[in-house]
N, C-alpha and C positions, 0 to 999 in steps of 0.2 A: 276507644274512650268508654269508660264506665262512670256512672253517676252515683250509684248506690254502693257504699262500702261493703266489703265482704261480711263484716260483723252484722251490719244492719240487714243485709240480704238474708242471712240465716234466720234472724228474728222475724222478718216479714214473711218469709216462707212458712215458718211455723204458725204464725197467726193466720195466714191464708188457709193453711191446711186444716186448722181447727175451726175457723169461723166463716170461711167463704161457703155460701150455701147455693148460690145460683150464678148464672152467667152475668158478666159485666162487660160493657163496651167502653173503651177509652177512645175518644174522637178528637183529633187535633185539627185546628184551623191555623194554617201556616202561610208563609209566603216564600217565594224563591229569591226575594230581594235580600242581598247580603247585609242590609242594614238591620235585619232582625237578629238581634244578638243571641236569642235563645231558641230559635226554631229548631235547629239541629238537636239541641239538648232535649227539647220536648219529645222528639222522635225517639231518642235513646231512652228517655225515662219510660215511655210507654212500652217499648220493647222489653226493658228489664223487668217491669212490673208484670207483663204478660208471662214472662218466663218463670216468675215466682208463683203464679197462680196454678193450683193443681188441676190436672185433667183439662187443660185448655179453657178454663172458666173465664179467663180474662183475655179478651181480644182487643185489637186496636186498628184504627184506620186514620188516614190523614187527608185533608182537603187543602188545596192550594188556591189562594186568592186569584192568581193569574188564570187558572184553568177552570175554576168553579165559582165564579163570583156570585152566581145565583144561590149557592149553598150558604155563602157568607151572609147574603141578604136575608134569606129565609130564616136563618138562625140569629139574626141581628147581632153579629159578632162585632165587638168593639174594636178589635184589631188583633193581628197575630203577635205572639203566639197565644192561642186560647185553647184550653183543654176542657172538653165536656165529659162528664161521667154519667152514663145512662144504662138502662136495661134494654135488652133487645125487644122487650115486650111492653115497656112503659116510657112515655115521653117526658122523662125528667129533664128539667133545665137547670142542671147544677154545673156551673162553669168556673174555671180559673182563667181570668184574663191576665196573662203574665205567668211566669214560671212559678209553680207551687214549690218554692224552695224554703229553706230554713224551717221555721215553725209551721209553715203552711203544708209542708210535706206530710205531717201527721194528720192534718185535716183531709188530705187526699186519701190517705189509707183508710180513715174512718168512713169517708164517703163510699169508697169501694165496698166496704163491708156492709154498709146500710143498703146499698143498691142490690147487693147479692141476696139480701134477705127480703127485699121488696117492701121495707117499712122503715120509717124514721124513728129515732129514739125520742119521741115526744109523748106527752101525756095524752090520753084519749080525749080530754076536754079541749086541748089545743088543736088536735087534729080535726075534731068536729067543727070548731070555729073556722079553721082554715078552709076546710072543704066546703063550707057554706058561702065562701066568697065567690061572687059571680062577676068579677071584673079582673082584667089583667093587672098583675102586680109585678114590678121589677125592683128587686132589692140589690143594690150595689154595696159591697163592703170594701172600702179602700183599706189596704194593708201595706206593711213593709215586712220583709222576711225576718227581721230581728225583733218584731213585736210579739211578746209571748202571750198577749191577750187576744190578738187578732183571730187566731184559729177558732176560738169559741164563737165569735160573731159570724165568721164564715160558715161554720158548721150549722149555726142556727138558721142562717139564710138558706143553706142547702137543704136542711131537713124540712123547712117550710115549703120549699119547692117540691120536695117529694110528696108532701101532703096534698098538694093541689097543682095540677098541670098548668093552671093559669098563672102560677107564680114562678118567676125566674130568679134564681139566686146566683149572683155573680161576684166572685172575688175580683178586685181590681188592684193590681200591684202598682202602687202610686209612683214608684220610681221608673217603671216601664211605660206608664201612661201619664207623663207629667202634665200634658195639656189638660187632661180630665181632672187631675188633682188640683191644678190651678183654677180651673173653671168652678169647681165646687169648694174652693177655699179649704182644702185639706191641710190642716195644721198639725193635727194629732190623729192617731189611729188607735183602734178601728173607727172609721168615719163612715156612717151608713147614710145612703141616699135612696129614698123610695120614690119611684115614679117621677124622678127628675125634680122633685120639689120639696119633699119632706126629708128633713135631716136630723139625725141625732148621733151622738158620739158615745162609744163605750161598749164593752162586752157584757151585755146585760143578761140577767137570768131570763129563762123562757117566758114567764108571765109578762115581764116588762117589755121584752122584745115583741111579744104578741100584741101588747097594748099599742105600741107604736104602729105596727102594721095595720091594725084595725082602724086607728085614727087616720092613717094615710088613706086607707080604702074608703073612708067616709068623706074624703075630700079636704081634710084639714091639711095645713102646711107645716111649717117648721115648729118643732117643739124641742124642749130640753128637759133633762132630768135634774131635779133639785132635791134637797132634803124633804121638801113638802110634797114631792111627787112629780107628775108631768105637768108642765106649764108652757104657755106660748112663749116663743122667743120675741122679745120686744123689738 
């Protein structure tokens, strides 16, 4: 079984050859339970991506819930399958809870490139503000594979996580985690939830996404974007 078509394989191989600068680790959190529809596919995907990276720069590993429950707990895994993209030398918390398929596959490739360079593609001002945050932040981005706007929000959450190790950026595939999607009343995507209480919707530009994160960090709750700017949800 192969997941990446030959045409795309050559394209990705060329991109990695040109732009991959340092080592990247792909880390999967899986289960042996056959009810996991995409656990095997996640393993195949990691293997294929590692083969496309030059000089062994991309490596992968897998943890199973049955044999390593403590690893799941330590990483606060929402459930299998989950894929973490990290550096061997930096504790980035950039995760895909659910298969990074469809449009999200592009977000995964961009994450790998950013991690290989050790820096997110954010403005210096944004990075400075994020690094100044002194509290834990968890940004969930609910997506579906057919949403063309969702990768932008996922990438923003993941780049924010690269800027500060206290930030966790997590893509949540709504159809693979329906109970979470129902809990947070996900009706349209991308649907972003910060620290379990602050919610907004949309693939926003960097400054607006940052504004929401800073408001959430200050303890505010639900806000929405209107033509007049950011305002409380009544």
